[in-house]
N, C-alpha and C positions, 0 to 999 in steps of 0.2 A: 863421743862427741859427734854430734850431729851438723852437718854443713845446712847453710842457708837456705839450698836448693833443697833438701832431705825435708827439712822445717815448711818450708811453703807449699811442699807437696803432699806432707800431711794434713796441713791446715784445710787445703785444698781439696784432701779426702773424706775430713772434716765435715765441711760442708754438703761433698754430696752425698752425704751416710744422712745427714737429715734431710734434704731434700727428699731421698727418695727410701729412706728406713733400712735400707741394704747397707752391711760393713762386709770389711774383706779381713778375712783371719788364715792363719797358715800358721804350722811351728815345724815346716822347710820336711814333713816325711810324706810319703805319698798320697797327693789326693789334695796337696797346698799349690797356691793359695785357696780358697773355699769363701764363697759368698753366706752369710747367715740374717738372721733379720736382727736387727739391732734393738736391743731395749734404749730409749732416746726417753728417760724422764726426765733431765737436768740439763740446764745451760751448761753445767759442771763436767757432761759426758764428753766424751770424746779420745783420741789416739792416746795412748800411752807409746813412748817408743822407750824402751828401755833393753831388758833381754830384746824383744821381740815388736815387733810393732802390734798393739792390741787395743780394741774398742772397749772403754773402760765406760763402765754408767754404774751407779750408786746402789743399783737393785743384784748387781752381781758383788755381794758382800766382801768376799774374798779376793778377788781383784781388783776390788776397788779398794781398799786396805794395804794392797800391796802396790802397786801401780797410782793410783790418780795421783800422787805427788809429778811422775813423771808425764804427765798428759800436756801435750803439746800444744798453745795458744797466743795466736797474737799476742802482741804487748798493746 
């Protein structure tokens, strides 16, 4: 369960990603975290917070099917 502070951070990070087109990702191994060009094709896109925080967009069918239900959004 995420705290309100974590949720606020993720929502702010989504806004920054939408403004710049750059997402942050990582898996915890060497080189993490890293920046990458974000696919922003939908208002539904966003950061999911399940096992890890992951930019999730409908163009990536595998991640979308697994993580879309965990995308953090403002109410």
